[in-house]
Backbone as numpy.savetxt, mean C-alpha at the origin, in Angstrom:
# Nx Ny Nz CAx CAy CAz Cx Cy Cz
-9.00 -13.06 2.02 -8.83 -12.33 3.27 -9.40 -10.91 3.09
-10.16 -10.47 4.05 -10.75 -9.13 3.96 -9.72 -8.05 4.29
-10.09 -6.83 4.01 -9.22 -5.69 4.33 -8.97 -5.62 5.83
-10.01 -5.82 6.62 -9.86 -5.78 8.09 -8.97 -6.92 8.58
-9.15 -8.12 8.01 -8.32 -9.26 8.42 -6.84 -9.01 8.11
-6.57 -8.44 6.93 -5.19 -8.14 6.55 -4.58 -7.13 7.52
-5.37 -6.12 7.89 -4.88 -5.11 8.84 -4.62 -5.74 10.22
-5.53 -6.59 10.65 -5.37 -7.24 11.96 -4.12 -8.12 11.99
-3.85 -8.77 10.87 -2.65 -9.61 10.76 -1.39 -8.74 10.88
-1.39 -7.60 10.21 -0.25 -6.67 10.27 -0.08 -6.15 11.71
-1.17 -5.78 12.35 -1.12 -5.29 13.73 -0.51 -6.35 14.64
-0.94 -7.59 14.44 -0.43 -8.71 15.24 1.08 -8.88 15.04
1.54 -8.82 13.78 2.97 -8.96 13.49 3.78 -7.85 14.15
3.30 -6.62 14.04 4.03 -5.48 14.61 4.02 -5.50 16.13
2.99 -6.08 16.73 2.93 -6.15 18.20 4.05 -7.03 18.75
4.50 -7.98 17.94 5.61 -8.86 18.35 6.92 -8.08 18.49
7.00 -6.95 17.81 8.22 -6.13 17.85 8.26 -5.26 19.11
7.16 -5.22 19.81 7.07 -4.55 21.12 7.54 -3.09 21.09
7.25 -2.39 19.99 7.58 -0.97 19.92 9.05 -0.65 19.69
9.89 -1.67 19.49 11.32 -1.45 19.26 11.50 -0.77 17.89
11.94 0.49 17.92 12.05 1.30 16.70 12.96 0.66 15.65
14.14 0.26 16.08 15.12 -0.29 15.15 14.59 -1.57 14.49
14.02 -2.45 15.30 13.47 -3.69 14.76 12.28 -3.42 13.84
11.48 -2.43 14.18 10.31 -2.09 13.37 10.73 -1.61 11.99
11.70 -0.70 11.95 12.18 -0.17 10.68 12.82 -1.30 9.86
13.58 -2.16 10.51 14.20 -3.29 9.83 13.12 -4.21 9.26
12.07 -4.45 10.05 10.98 -5.32 9.60 10.26 -4.73 8.39
10.03 -3.42 8.40 9.38 -2.76 7.26 10.24 -2.93 6.00
11.55 -2.76 6.15 12.44 -2.94 4.99 12.40 -4.39 4.50
12.32 -5.33 5.44 12.24 -6.75 5.10 10.95 -7.04 4.31
9.85 -6.43 4.71 8.58 -6.60 4.00 8.70 -6.11 2.56
9.41 -5.00 2.39 9.63 -4.46 1.05 10.40 -5.42 0.16
11.35 -6.14 0.75 12.14 -7.11 -0.03 11.28 -8.27 -0.52
10.18 -8.55 0.21 9.30 -9.66 -0.16 8.26 -9.26 -1.20
8.19 -7.97 -1.51 7.23 -7.49 -2.51 7.60 -8.08 -3.87
6.64 -8.69 -4.57 6.96 -9.26 -5.89 7.57 -8.19 -6.80
8.54 -8.61 -7.59 9.22 -7.67 -8.49 8.23 -7.06 -9.48
8.38 -5.78 -9.69 7.54 -5.07 -10.64 8.22 -5.09 -12.01
7.43 -5.22 -13.04 7.95 -5.21 -14.40 8.66 -3.87 -14.64
9.89 -3.94 -15.09 10.69 -2.72 -15.33 10.00 -1.77 -16.31
9.25 -2.32 -17.27 8.54 -1.49 -18.25 7.44 -0.65 -17.61
6.99 -1.04 -16.41 5.95 -0.29 -15.71 6.52 0.84 -14.85
7.82 0.88 -14.74 8.45 1.95 -13.93 8.62 3.20 -14.79
7.47 3.79 -15.13 7.46 4.98 -15.97 6.98 6.17 -15.14
7.16 7.33 -15.69 6.74 8.57 -15.03 5.21 8.57 -14.80
4.48 7.96 -15.73 3.01 7.89 -15.60 2.58 7.10 -14.38
3.40 6.15 -13.94 3.05 5.29 -12.81 3.66 5.75 -11.48
4.32 6.90 -11.48 4.90 7.43 -10.24 3.78 8.04 -9.40
3.79 7.72 -8.11 2.81 8.29 -7.18 3.26 9.71 -6.86
2.40 10.67 -7.18 2.73 12.08 -6.92 2.57 12.36 -5.43
3.52 13.11 -4.87 3.44 13.47 -3.46 4.38 12.67 -2.57
5.11 11.74 -3.17 6.08 10.96 -2.40 7.47 11.56 -2.62
8.23 11.65 -1.53 9.59 12.15 -1.64 10.45 11.13 -2.39
10.27 9.86 -2.09 10.95 8.78 -2.81 10.17 8.50 -4.08
10.79 7.77 -4.98 10.07 7.32 -6.17 9.25 6.11 -5.77
7.95 6.17 -6.06 7.07 5.02 -5.85 6.29 4.82 -7.13
6.40 3.61 -7.67 5.64 3.26 -8.87 4.49 2.37 -8.44
3.33 2.61 -9.05 2.15 1.84 -8.69 1.30 1.61 -9.94
0.95 0.34 -10.16 0.04 0.02 -11.26 -1.11 -0.80 -10.70
-2.20 -0.83 -11.43 -3.36 -1.61 -11.01 -4.09 -2.13 -12.24
-4.66 -3.31 -12.08 -5.50 -3.88 -13.14 -6.64 -4.64 -12.46
-7.75 -4.69 -13.16 -8.92 -5.38 -12.64 -8.88 -6.83 -13.11
-8.98 -7.75 -12.16 -8.93 -9.18 -12.46 -9.98 -9.89 -11.62
-10.92 -10.55 -12.27 -11.98 -11.28 -11.56 -12.71 -10.43 -10.52
-12.94 -9.18 -10.86 -13.69 -8.29 -9.96 -12.85 -7.64 -8.87
-11.59 -8.05 -8.74 -10.69 -7.47 -7.73 -9.56 -6.72 -8.40
-8.97 -5.78 -7.67 -7.86 -5.00 -8.23 -6.54 -5.63 -7.81
-5.70 -5.85 -8.81 -4.36 -6.38 -8.55 -3.38 -5.22 -8.67
-2.69 -4.96 -7.56 -1.72 -3.86 -7.52 -0.31 -4.39 -7.64
0.53 -3.62 -8.32 1.97 -3.88 -8.34 2.65 -2.58 -7.97
3.69 -2.68 -7.15 4.35 -1.47 -6.68 5.84 -1.71 -6.48
6.56 -0.61 -6.46 8.00 -0.65 -6.16 8.42 0.75 -5.73
9.57 0.83 -5.12 10.13 2.12 -4.72 11.63 2.05 -4.81
12.25 3.23 -4.88 13.71 3.28 -4.95 14.34 3.34 -3.56
13.53 3.34 -2.49 14.08 3.29 -1.13 13.46 2.13 -0.36
14.26 1.51 0.49 13.85 0.29 1.19 12.65 0.51 2.13
12.67 1.58 2.90 11.58 1.81 3.85 10.28 2.10 3.10
10.34 2.94 2.09 9.14 3.28 1.32 8.60 2.04 0.61
9.48 1.21 0.12 9.05 -0.04 -0.53 8.32 -0.92 0.49
8.81 -0.94 1.70 8.15 -1.69 2.77 6.78 -1.13 3.09
6.68 0.19 3.12 5.39 0.83 3.41 4.37 0.55 2.32
4.78 0.66 1.06 3.83 0.40 -0.03 3.46 -1.09 -0.06
4.37 -1.95 0.39 4.06 -3.38 0.42 2.93 -3.67 1.41
2.85 -2.89 2.49 1.75 -3.06 3.45 0.41 -2.74 2.79
0.39 -1.67 2.01 -0.85 -1.28 1.33 -1.24 -2.30 0.25
-0.25 -2.80 -0.48 -0.52 -3.82 -1.50 -1.11 -5.05 -0.80
-0.54 -5.41 0.31 -1.02 -6.58 1.06 -2.48 -6.41 1.50
-2.83 -5.23 1.92 -4.18 -4.95 2.39 -5.19 -4.87 1.25
-4.82 -4.17 0.18 -5.77 -3.89 -0.90 -5.75 -4.88 -2.06
-4.69 -5.66 -2.20 -4.57 -6.53 -3.37 -5.74 -7.50 -3.48
-6.30 -7.61 -4.67 -7.42 -8.49 -5.05 -8.76 -8.11 -4.41
-8.81 -6.97 -3.73 -10.08 -6.52 -3.14 -10.94 -5.86 -4.21
-12.25 -5.86 -4.00 -13.18 -5.21 -4.93 -13.02 -3.70 -4.81
-13.19 -2.99 -5.94 -13.05 -1.53 -5.91 -13.89 -0.86 -4.81
-15.12 -1.30 -4.66 -16.00 -0.70 -3.65 -15.46 -0.90 -2.23
-14.90 -2.09 -1.97 -14.35 -2.36 -0.64 -13.14 -1.47 -0.34
-12.33 -1.22 -1.37 -11.17 -0.34 -1.21 -11.64 1.09 -0.93
-12.64 1.53 -1.68 -13.16 2.90 -1.48 -13.76 3.09 -0.10
-14.38 2.05 0.44 -15.04 2.15 1.74 -14.15 1.73 2.90
-12.91 1.36 2.61 -12.01 0.83 3.64 -11.68 1.86 4.71
-11.72 1.38 5.94 -11.29 2.18 7.08 -9.90 1.66 7.44
-8.89 2.46 7.14 -7.52 2.02 7.44 -7.16 2.44 8.86
-7.11 1.46 9.74 -6.83 1.73 11.14 -5.50 1.15 11.61
-4.84 0.36 10.77 -3.62 -0.31 11.21 -2.49 0.67 11.53
-2.45 1.82 10.84 -1.35 2.76 11.05 -1.30 3.25 12.49
-2.44 3.64 13.02 -2.45 4.15 14.40 -2.22 3.01 15.39
-2.71 1.82 15.07 -2.56 0.67 15.99 -1.11 0.21 16.10
-0.34 0.37 15.02 1.08 -0.04 15.09 1.98 1.14 15.45
1.38 2.32 15.65 2.17 3.49 16.03 3.07 3.97 14.91
2.57 3.90 13.69 3.39 4.23 12.52 3.96 5.65 12.57
3.21 6.57 13.15 3.69 7.97 13.20 5.00 8.09 13.98
5.30 7.11 14.83 6.54 7.14 15.61 7.77 6.85 14.74
7.60 6.03 13.72 8.79 5.64 12.96 8.82 6.14 11.52
7.79 6.88 11.10 7.93 7.54 9.81 7.68 9.03 10.02
8.50 9.83 9.42 8.40 11.28 9.61 7.26 11.88 8.81
7.14 13.18 8.88 6.08 13.92 8.21 6.11 13.70 6.70
7.31 13.77 6.11 7.44 13.59 4.66 6.92 12.22 4.23
7.33 11.18 4.97 6.88 9.83 4.62 5.39 9.67 4.88
4.88 10.32 5.91 3.44 10.28 6.19 2.66 10.86 5.02
3.14 11.98 4.50 2.50 12.60 3.34 2.56 11.67 2.13
3.70 11.05 1.94 3.87 10.11 0.83 2.98 8.90 0.98
2.85 8.41 2.21 2.00 7.26 2.49 0.54 7.60 2.19
0.13 8.80 2.58 -1.23 9.27 2.28 -1.44 9.36 0.77
-0.40 9.78 0.04 -0.48 9.87 -1.42 -0.64 8.48 -2.04
0.04 7.47 -1.47 -0.10 6.09 -1.97 -1.53 5.60 -1.77
-2.08 5.84 -0.59 -3.46 5.43 -0.30 -4.42 6.12 -1.27
-4.21 7.42 -1.45 -5.07 8.20 -2.35 -5.02 7.63 -3.77
-3.81 7.30 -4.25 -3.66 6.75 -5.60 -4.38 5.40 -5.72
-4.27 4.56 -4.71 -4.93 3.25 -4.75 -6.45 3.43 -4.76
-6.94 4.39 -4.00 -8.38 4.65 -3.98 -8.85 5.27 -5.31
-7.99 6.07 -5.94 -8.33 6.61 -7.26 -8.44 5.50 -8.30
-7.53 4.53 -8.24 -7.63 3.36 -9.13 -8.95 2.65 -8.87
-9.29 2.46 -7.60 -10.53 1.77 -7.23 -11.74 2.52 -7.78
-11.73 3.83 -7.66 -12.83 4.65 -8.17 -12.94 4.52 -9.70
-11.80 4.55 -10.37 -11.79 4.43 -11.83 -12.35 3.07 -12.27
-11.92 1.99 -11.60 -12.40 0.66 -11.96 -13.88 0.49 -11.62
-14.32 1.06 -10.51 -15.73 0.99 -10.12 -16.59 1.70 -11.17
-16.16 2.89 -11.56 -16.87 3.67 -12.58 -16.90 2.94 -13.91
-15.76 2.41 -14.30 -15.64 1.66 -15.56 -16.59 0.46 -15.57
-16.65 -0.25 -14.47 -17.51 -1.43 -14.34 -18.99 -1.04 -14.42
-19.34 0.06 -13.76 -20.73 0.51 -13.76 -21.16 1.00 -15.14
-20.26 1.64 -15.84 -20.56 2.13 -17.19 -20.72 0.98 -18.19
-20.03 -0.12 -17.92 -20.08 -1.27 -18.82 -21.41 -2.04 -18.69
-22.14 -1.78 -17.61 -23.40 -2.52 -17.37 -24.49 -2.06 -18.30
């Protein structure tokens, strides 16, 4: 599934909630619960996303040309938010992640249900994922 297809799927799911704030927040928390468990050994200070108010751990590894992300958070809503990004970016090529146009946030009206602090943290998660993509892209190019 492409990055755009994953975003379109998320937009479609959120449209079913018809803008209901309470249901939307509950759904985001539910998505976080479905995030595969992260290895406890990876929950280190080195893997904490800087700029998030909550603790967010994020790891990445290159597998078959795509980046596999693992993430977790100590709060339910933030875990749900990072799960959306993992869903969009997981197994994508580094170049595709770097060139990705993330439009799902505005389409689902995310600014309505996450405050400024969470918006900043969400931007930090995206930045960290793109930094991993840049590192893997560079590493791959140097290996050639």
